[in-house]
Each structure stands twice: as C-alpha cells, then as structure tokens.
N, CA and C atoms as a LAMMPS dump frame, in Angstrom:
ITEM: TIMESTEP
0
ITEM: NUMBER OF ATOMS
396
ITEM: BOX BOUNDS ff ff ff
-5.0000000000000000e+02 5.0000000000000000e+02
-5.0000000000000000e+02 5.0000000000000000e+02
-5.0000000000000000e+02 5.0000000000000000e+02
ITEM: ATOMS id mol type element x y z
1 1 1 N 387.467 -276.515 -82.166
2 1 2 C 386.557 -277.448 -82.797
3 1 3 C 385.714 -278.118 -81.709
4 2 1 N 384.423 -278.267 -81.978
5 2 2 C 383.519 -278.978 -81.067
6 2 3 C 383.314 -280.391 -81.592
7 3 1 N 383.633 -281.374 -80.737
8 3 2 C 383.599 -282.772 -81.151
9 3 3 C 382.747 -283.585 -80.179
10 4 1 N 381.878 -284.427 -80.737
11 4 2 C 381.116 -285.39 -79.944
12 4 3 C 381.671 -286.768 -80.285
13 5 1 N 382.06 -287.507 -79.247
14 5 2 C 382.609 -288.851 -79.418
15 5 3 C 381.66 -289.842 -78.767
16 6 1 N 381.085 -290.724 -79.576
17 6 2 C 380.196 -291.759 -79.052
18 6 3 C 381.019 -293.013 -78.808
19 7 1 N 381.121 -293.39 -77.544
20 7 2 C 381.92 -294.538 -77.141
21 7 3 C 383.132 -294.058 -76.362
22 8 1 N 383.155 -294.349 -75.07
23 8 2 C 384.264 -293.899 -74.227
24 8 3 C 385.076 -295.108 -73.75
25 9 1 N 385.318 -296.016 -74.69
26 9 2 C 386.212 -297.141 -74.414
27 9 3 C 387.644 -296.652 -74.522
28 10 1 N 388.553 -297.56 -74.785
29 10 2 C 389.972 -297.177 -74.854
30 10 3 C 390.227 -296.138 -75.949
31 11 1 N 389.707 -296.379 -77.128
32 11 2 C 389.958 -295.462 -78.239
33 11 3 C 389.227 -294.138 -78.04
34 12 1 N 387.949 -294.208 -77.693
35 12 2 C 387.174 -292.984 -77.494
36 12 3 C 387.735 -292.11 -76.392
37 13 1 N 388.127 -292.725 -75.28
38 13 2 C 388.693 -291.961 -74.165
39 13 3 C 390.045 -291.365 -74.538
40 14 1 N 390.852 -292.127 -75.264
41 14 2 C 392.158 -291.626 -75.684
42 14 3 C 391.997 -290.439 -76.634
43 15 1 N 391.093 -290.571 -77.595
44 15 2 C 390.835 -289.478 -78.536
45 15 3 C 390.287 -288.253 -77.812
46 16 1 N 389.335 -288.471 -76.908
47 16 2 C 388.761 -287.359 -76.137
48 16 3 C 389.846 -286.635 -75.344
49 17 1 N 390.728 -287.391 -74.732
50 17 2 C 391.819 -286.814 -73.947
51 17 3 C 392.766 -286.004 -74.831
52 18 1 N 393.144 -286.567 -75.97
53 18 2 C 394.06 -285.878 -76.879
54 18 3 C 393.457 -284.557 -77.377
55 19 1 N 392.205 -284.615 -77.789
56 19 2 C 391.556 -283.401 -78.306
57 19 3 C 391.367 -282.364 -77.203
58 20 1 N 390.991 -282.83 -76.01
59 20 2 C 390.803 -281.934 -74.866
60 20 3 C 392.115 -281.22 -74.522
61 21 1 N 393.205 -281.963 -74.534
62 21 2 C 394.515 -281.375 -74.216
63 21 3 C 394.955 -280.352 -75.258
64 22 1 N 394.442 -280.488 -76.473
65 22 2 C 394.747 -279.524 -77.529
66 22 3 C 393.818 -278.306 -77.484
67 23 1 N 392.878 -278.309 -76.528
68 23 2 C 392.002 -277.161 -76.356
69 23 3 C 390.678 -277.228 -77.091
70 24 1 N 390.36 -278.374 -77.653
71 24 2 C 389.078 -278.524 -78.331
72 24 3 C 387.961 -278.742 -77.315
73 25 1 N 386.747 -278.453 -77.72
74 25 2 C 385.568 -278.687 -76.888
75 25 3 C 385.082 -280.104 -77.174
76 26 1 N 385.179 -280.984 -76.179
77 26 2 C 384.916 -282.405 -76.386
78 26 3 C 383.784 -282.886 -75.483
79 27 1 N 382.888 -283.674 -76.076
80 27 2 C 381.857 -284.363 -75.299
81 27 3 C 381.978 -285.849 -75.57
82 28 1 N 382.16 -286.624 -74.511
83 28 2 C 382.194 -288.08 -74.599
84 28 3 C 380.814 -288.602 -74.221
85 29 1 N 380.318 -289.53 -75.011
86 29 2 C 378.977 -290.085 -74.822
87 29 3 C 379.086 -291.595 -74.723
88 30 1 N 378.456 -292.179 -73.691
89 30 2 C 378.52 -293.626 -73.53
90 30 3 C 377.291 -294.128 -72.789
91 31 1 N 376.974 -295.396 -73.018
92 31 2 C 375.85 -296.05 -72.336
93 31 3 C 376.177 -296.436 -70.898
94 32 1 N 377.459 -296.555 -70.603
95 32 2 C 377.905 -297.062 -69.313
96 32 3 C 378.734 -295.998 -68.587
97 33 1 N 378.242 -295.54 -67.447
98 33 2 C 378.941 -294.503 -66.686
99 33 3 C 380.346 -294.947 -66.283
100 34 1 N 380.542 -296.232 -66.107
101 34 2 C 381.85 -296.758 -65.702
102 34 3 C 382.928 -296.465 -66.758
103 35 1 N 382.501 -296.327 -68.008
104 35 2 C 383.447 -296.048 -69.096
105 35 3 C 384.178 -294.725 -68.907
106 36 1 N 383.525 -293.783 -68.263
107 36 2 C 384.127 -292.457 -68.106
108 36 3 C 385.343 -292.461 -67.178
109 37 1 N 385.578 -293.556 -66.471
110 37 2 C 386.751 -293.66 -65.603
111 37 3 C 388.04 -293.564 -66.411
112 38 1 N 387.943 -293.823 -67.69
113 38 2 C 389.121 -293.761 -68.561
114 38 3 C 389.554 -292.324 -68.856
115 39 1 N 388.676 -291.374 -68.594
116 39 2 C 389.018 -289.971 -68.823
117 39 3 C 389.878 -289.476 -67.659
118 40 1 N 390.884 -288.669 -67.934
119 40 2 C 391.756 -288.2 -66.857
120 40 3 C 391.029 -287.219 -65.93
121 41 1 N 391.509 -287.078 -64.696
122 41 2 C 390.877 -286.167 -63.732
123 41 3 C 390.833 -284.713 -64.211
124 42 1 N 391.784 -284.33 -65.051
125 42 2 C 391.81 -282.944 -65.522
126 42 3 C 391.049 -282.734 -66.841
127 43 1 N 390.241 -283.72 -67.248
128 43 2 C 389.441 -283.609 -68.476
129 43 3 C 388.465 -282.443 -68.338
130 44 1 N 388.512 -281.521 -69.277
131 44 2 C 387.677 -280.319 -69.22
132 44 3 C 386.383 -280.452 -70.016
133 45 1 N 386.26 -281.535 -70.767
134 45 2 C 385.075 -281.735 -71.595
135 45 3 C 383.891 -282.235 -70.799
136 46 1 N 382.874 -282.669 -71.517
137 46 2 C 381.655 -283.194 -70.901
138 46 3 C 381.59 -284.703 -71.07
139 47 1 N 380.97 -285.366 -70.12
140 47 2 C 380.703 -286.797 -70.192
141 47 3 C 379.196 -286.969 -70.057
142 48 1 N 378.569 -287.472 -71.101
143 48 2 C 377.114 -287.619 -71.133
144 48 3 C 376.767 -289.103 -71.148
145 49 1 N 375.929 -289.499 -70.222
146 49 2 C 375.454 -290.875 -70.149
147 49 3 C 374.193 -290.994 -70.992
148 50 1 N 374.214 -291.909 -71.959
149 50 2 C 373.018 -292.095 -72.78
150 50 3 C 373.312 -292.853 -74.062
151 51 1 N 372.247 -293.149 -74.78
152 51 2 C 372.306 -293.904 -76.017
153 51 3 C 372.505 -292.952 -77.192
154 52 1 N 373.606 -293.088 -77.887
155 52 2 C 373.912 -292.231 -79.017
156 52 3 C 373.033 -292.444 -80.23
157 53 1 N 372.102 -293.381 -80.161
158 53 2 C 371.136 -293.556 -81.245
159 53 3 C 369.841 -292.816 -80.941
160 54 1 N 369.788 -292.151 -79.824
161 54 2 C 368.618 -291.368 -79.41
162 54 3 C 368.88 -289.897 -79.756
163 55 1 N 368.01 -289.329 -80.588
164 55 2 C 368.209 -287.946 -81.041
165 55 3 C 368.272 -286.956 -79.884
166 56 1 N 367.475 -287.168 -78.858
167 56 2 C 367.497 -286.25 -77.707
168 56 3 C 368.817 -286.328 -76.949
169 57 1 N 369.346 -287.525 -76.83
170 57 2 C 370.646 -287.696 -76.167
171 57 3 C 371.734 -287 -76.989
172 58 1 N 371.665 -287.167 -78.29
173 58 2 C 372.64 -286.485 -79.157
174 58 3 C 372.524 -284.969 -79.026
175 59 1 N 371.315 -284.468 -78.915
176 59 2 C 371.129 -283.021 -78.724
177 59 3 C 371.74 -282.574 -77.392
178 60 1 N 371.528 -283.376 -76.34
179 60 2 C 372.12 -283.049 -75.028
180 60 3 C 373.644 -283.038 -75.104
181 61 1 N 374.176 -283.885 -75.979
182 61 2 C 375.629 -283.966 -76.146
183 61 3 C 376.161 -282.803 -76.99
184 62 1 N 375.253 -282.021 -77.575
185 62 2 C 375.671 -280.856 -78.336
186 62 3 C 375.908 -281.1 -79.814
187 63 1 N 375.293 -282.132 -80.355
188 63 2 C 375.548 -282.473 -81.758
189 63 3 C 375.115 -281.372 -82.727
190 64 1 N 374.136 -280.582 -82.34
191 64 2 C 373.654 -279.53 -83.244
192 64 3 C 374.699 -278.433 -83.469
193 65 1 N 375.634 -278.296 -82.547
194 65 2 C 376.708 -277.304 -82.69
195 65 3 C 378.047 -277.959 -83.008
196 66 1 N 378.069 -279.282 -83.147
197 66 2 C 379.325 -280.01 -83.331
198 66 3 C 379.92 -279.791 -84.723
199 67 1 N 381.23 -279.669 -84.751
200 67 2 C 381.975 -279.606 -86.009
201 67 3 C 382.327 -281.013 -86.482
202 68 1 N 382.376 -281.953 -85.524
203 68 2 C 382.771 -283.322 -85.853
204 68 3 C 382.071 -284.306 -84.923
205 69 1 N 381.85 -285.511 -85.443
206 69 2 C 381.249 -286.6 -84.684
207 69 3 C 382.053 -287.857 -84.98
208 70 1 N 382.375 -288.594 -83.916
209 70 2 C 383.133 -289.837 -84.049
210 70 3 C 382.37 -290.938 -83.331
211 71 1 N 382.161 -292.062 -84.019
212 71 2 C 381.471 -293.206 -83.422
213 71 3 C 382.458 -294.352 -83.279
214 72 1 N 382.797 -294.679 -82.022
215 72 2 C 383.779 -295.732 -81.754
216 72 3 C 383.298 -296.685 -80.661
217 73 1 N 382.031 -297.107 -80.75
218 73 2 C 381.549 -298.113 -79.817
219 73 3 C 382.039 -299.479 -80.295
220 74 1 N 381.718 -300.522 -79.559
221 74 2 C 382.119 -301.874 -79.949
222 74 3 C 381.26 -302.445 -81.072
223 75 1 N 380.139 -301.775 -81.391
224 75 2 C 379.219 -302.323 -82.383
225 75 3 C 379.248 -301.605 -83.716
226 76 1 N 379.571 -302.333 -84.77
227 76 2 C 379.576 -301.749 -86.104
228 76 3 C 378.22 -301.135 -86.459
229 77 1 N 377.149 -301.848 -86.166
230 77 2 C 375.814 -301.355 -86.52
231 77 3 C 375.488 -300.044 -85.796
232 78 1 N 375.799 -299.983 -84.518
233 78 2 C 375.562 -298.747 -83.757
234 78 3 C 376.382 -297.597 -84.323
235 79 1 N 377.626 -297.879 -84.655
236 79 2 C 378.497 -296.836 -85.186
237 79 3 C 377.973 -296.302 -86.517
238 80 1 N 377.545 -297.192 -87.39
239 80 2 C 377.022 -296.771 -88.691
240 80 3 C 375.742 -295.972 -88.531
241 81 1 N 374.842 -296.463 -87.698
242 81 2 C 373.562 -295.752 -87.503
243 81 3 C 373.8 -294.354 -86.941
244 82 1 N 374.63 -294.259 -85.91
245 82 2 C 374.896 -292.957 -85.296
246 82 3 C 375.597 -292.023 -86.275
247 83 1 N 376.525 -292.555 -87.052
248 83 2 C 377.238 -291.735 -88.036
249 83 3 C 376.269 -291.202 -89.087
250 84 1 N 375.362 -292.044 -89.527
251 84 2 C 374.365 -291.598 -90.499
252 84 3 C 373.456 -290.532 -89.905
253 85 1 N 373.073 -290.699 -88.66
254 85 2 C 372.237 -289.685 -87.999
255 85 3 C 372.98 -288.351 -87.922
256 86 1 N 374.239 -288.415 -87.502
257 86 2 C 375.037 -287.188 -87.394
258 86 3 C 375.157 -286.503 -88.75
259 87 1 N 375.362 -287.299 -89.774
260 87 2 C 375.568 -286.776 -91.118
261 87 3 C 374.274 -286.275 -91.757
262 88 1 N 373.229 -287.07 -91.705
263 88 2 C 371.995 -286.777 -92.45
264 88 3 C 370.985 -285.934 -91.672
265 89 1 N 370.85 -286.182 -90.376
266 89 2 C 369.852 -285.457 -89.575
267 89 3 C 370.426 -284.16 -89.027
268 90 1 N 371.665 -284.23 -88.511
269 90 2 C 372.238 -283.068 -87.833
270 90 3 C 373.248 -282.29 -88.679
271 91 1 N 373.523 -282.785 -89.883
272 91 2 C 374.42 -282.099 -90.824
273 91 3 C 375.792 -281.756 -90.249
274 92 1 N 376.336 -282.685 -89.464
275 92 2 C 377.681 -282.488 -88.918
276 92 3 C 378.664 -282.577 -90.084
277 93 1 N 379.596 -281.631 -90.136
278 93 2 C 380.515 -281.529 -91.278
279 93 3 C 381.459 -282.715 -91.399
280 94 1 N 382.023 -283.135 -90.288
281 94 2 C 383.016 -284.211 -90.313
282 94 3 C 382.511 -285.355 -89.447
283 95 1 N 382.258 -286.504 -90.066
284 95 2 C 381.756 -287.678 -89.36
285 95 3 C 382.659 -288.862 -89.695
286 96 1 N 383.141 -289.522 -88.646
287 96 2 C 384.017 -290.684 -88.826
288 96 3 C 383.517 -291.801 -87.918
289 97 1 N 383.525 -293.033 -88.44
290 97 2 C 383.119 -294.156 -87.587
291 97 3 C 384.074 -295.326 -87.752
292 98 1 N 384.15 -296.109 -86.683
293 98 2 C 384.983 -297.321 -86.683
294 98 3 C 384.095 -298.49 -87.098
295 99 1 N 384.598 -299.273 -88.044
296 99 2 C 383.911 -300.475 -88.498
297 99 3 C 384.923 -301.614 -88.478
298 100 1 N 384.713 -302.583 -87.62
299 100 2 C 385.663 -303.687 -87.501
300 100 3 C 385.721 -304.551 -88.763
301 101 1 N 384.578 -304.809 -89.367
302 101 2 C 384.483 -305.693 -90.521
303 101 3 C 384.938 -304.964 -91.791
304 102 1 N 386.064 -305.378 -92.396
305 102 2 C 386.582 -304.678 -93.583
306 102 3 C 385.609 -304.658 -94.761
307 103 1 N 384.851 -305.729 -94.942
308 103 2 C 383.901 -305.762 -96.057
309 103 3 C 382.779 -304.738 -95.86
310 104 1 N 382.303 -304.641 -94.651
311 104 2 C 381.26 -303.65 -94.353
312 104 3 C 381.815 -302.236 -94.466
313 105 1 N 383.057 -302.051 -94.05
314 105 2 C 383.673 -300.73 -94.154
315 105 3 C 383.679 -300.273 -95.606
316 106 1 N 384.025 -301.167 -96.517
317 106 2 C 384.047 -300.821 -97.93
318 106 3 C 382.657 -300.412 -98.411
319 107 1 N 381.647 -301.14 -97.992
320 107 2 C 380.266 -300.816 -98.373
321 107 3 C 379.857 -299.448 -97.826
322 108 1 N 380.144 -299.197 -96.563
323 108 2 C 379.754 -297.922 -95.96
324 108 3 C 380.502 -296.749 -96.589
325 109 1 N 381.73 -296.992 -97.005
326 109 2 C 382.495 -295.944 -97.693
327 109 3 C 381.818 -295.596 -99.019
328 110 1 N 381.365 -296.62 -99.731
329 110 2 C 380.64 -296.395 -100.988
330 110 3 C 379.37 -295.586 -100.732
331 111 1 N 378.744 -295.805 -99.58
332 111 2 C 377.514 -295.083 -99.228
333 111 3 C 377.784 -293.667 -98.702
334 112 1 N 379.05 -293.279 -98.649
335 112 2 C 379.375 -291.911 -98.279
336 112 3 C 379.805 -291.677 -96.845
337 113 1 N 380.01 -292.745 -96.085
338 113 2 C 380.484 -292.592 -94.711
339 113 3 C 381.998 -292.712 -94.676
340 114 1 N 382.622 -291.901 -93.847
341 114 2 C 384.056 -292.059 -93.639
342 114 3 C 384.222 -293.093 -92.537
343 115 1 N 384.628 -294.283 -92.943
344 115 2 C 384.725 -295.402 -92.014
345 115 3 C 386.153 -295.936 -91.999
346 116 1 N 386.629 -296.252 -90.813
347 116 2 C 387.971 -296.805 -90.642
348 116 3 C 387.829 -298.198 -90.034
349 117 1 N 388.538 -299.148 -90.61
350 117 2 C 388.54 -300.501 -90.08
351 117 3 C 389.866 -300.771 -89.386
352 118 1 N 389.876 -300.824 -88.048
353 118 2 C 391.13 -301.121 -87.351
354 118 3 C 391.662 -302.507 -87.703
355 119 1 N 390.783 -303.395 -88.133
356 119 2 C 391.211 -304.723 -88.554
357 119 3 C 392.151 -304.603 -89.744
358 120 1 N 391.764 -303.813 -90.727
359 120 2 C 392.577 -303.609 -91.919
360 120 3 C 393.834 -302.814 -91.597
361 121 1 N 393.682 -301.757 -90.824
362 121 2 C 394.826 -300.906 -90.478
363 121 3 C 395.895 -301.722 -89.756
364 122 1 N 395.481 -302.523 -88.783
365 122 2 C 396.445 -303.303 -88.019
366 122 3 C 397.075 -304.401 -88.876
367 123 1 N 396.28 -305.048 -89.726
368 123 2 C 396.825 -306.086 -90.61
369 123 3 C 397.88 -305.489 -91.541
370 124 1 N 397.621 -304.28 -92.059
371 124 2 C 398.597 -303.606 -92.926
372 124 3 C 399.878 -303.282 -92.151
373 125 1 N 399.73 -302.843 -90.903
374 125 2 C 400.907 -302.541 -90.084
375 125 3 C 401.734 -303.807 -89.831
376 126 1 N 401.061 -304.905 -89.529
377 126 2 C 401.766 -306.171 -89.303
378 126 3 C 402.492 -306.621 -90.574
379 127 1 N 401.824 -306.505 -91.705
380 127 2 C 402.434 -306.884 -92.982
381 127 3 C 403.69 -306.056 -93.237
382 128 1 N 403.623 -304.744 -92.985
383 128 2 C 404.798 -303.874 -93.157
384 128 3 C 405.948 -304.323 -92.269
385 129 1 N 405.646 -304.691 -91.016
386 129 2 C 406.698 -305.154 -90.09
387 129 3 C 407.326 -306.447 -90.583
388 130 1 N 406.506 -307.32 -91.136
389 130 2 C 407.032 -308.591 -91.641
390 130 3 C 407.918 -308.387 -92.865
391 131 1 N 407.614 -307.366 -93.647
392 131 2 C 408.366 -307.123 -94.881
393 131 3 C 409.623 -306.276 -94.652
394 132 1 N 409.767 -305.699 -93.475
395 132 2 C 410.939 -304.837 -93.257
396 132 3 C 412.098 -305.576 -92.608
C-alpha cells in the first residue's frame, strides 16, 4: 500500500514507522524539516518538506498514486482541507484525518470524511478505566 502522511509529529512519525516496518511505501510530509528527526534511521520511506495544502507539494509526495492519505497535523482546519483535497481532487481511496474538536469531527463525518477525534477516544478510554 502507498500511503502519504501529512504531519510528522509524534503520531505521524509513529504511523509512518509502523507502516514502513510492515513493508508499505510511506511518504511523510511536513512543514518543518526538524519533524523528520522522529523517523528512525532505518526508515525506507520518503520525507518531503512542504505544505500539504499545496497541490504541487502533494503531487511531489506521490498523492496521485497513493492508496491512502492521513492528515495528522496539529491543526483541525489544515487536516480537513488536506483530507478533502485528497478525497475530491486526487480521488485517494482511503482518507483519514485527525480532528481534536469532537463537535467538528461529527460534522466532518456527516460531510463524508473519515475523521477521528483523539479527544473523544481518550475520554472513552479513561471512562472505561474508571468503570473497571
């Protein structure tokens, strides 16, 4: 599977590493070159410096051949915009984005985006721990 991951923070780098170790073709994309330090020395994928809201940067990252696109930057708005671009402009089959705000996540899900809210996921995990 060819995957483009926008955002090479803790989550993006961890996901890129996991997929790379499983033999997938991975491209990590970030605005800050320093973010790529989170990738292990044996990372076989690509690290592209650039803005994931720029169509040319996305093309350089290989989005036109991507099977999946993941947006995990710190900004909900950036993640939604990039996910919509991947889905609507580049017709990527599997698009997932992180949305911190649970209310916005619900709205984006209604609009057809696969969005995950770590705020909700973590709150549910904490609730389960309290109830056990």
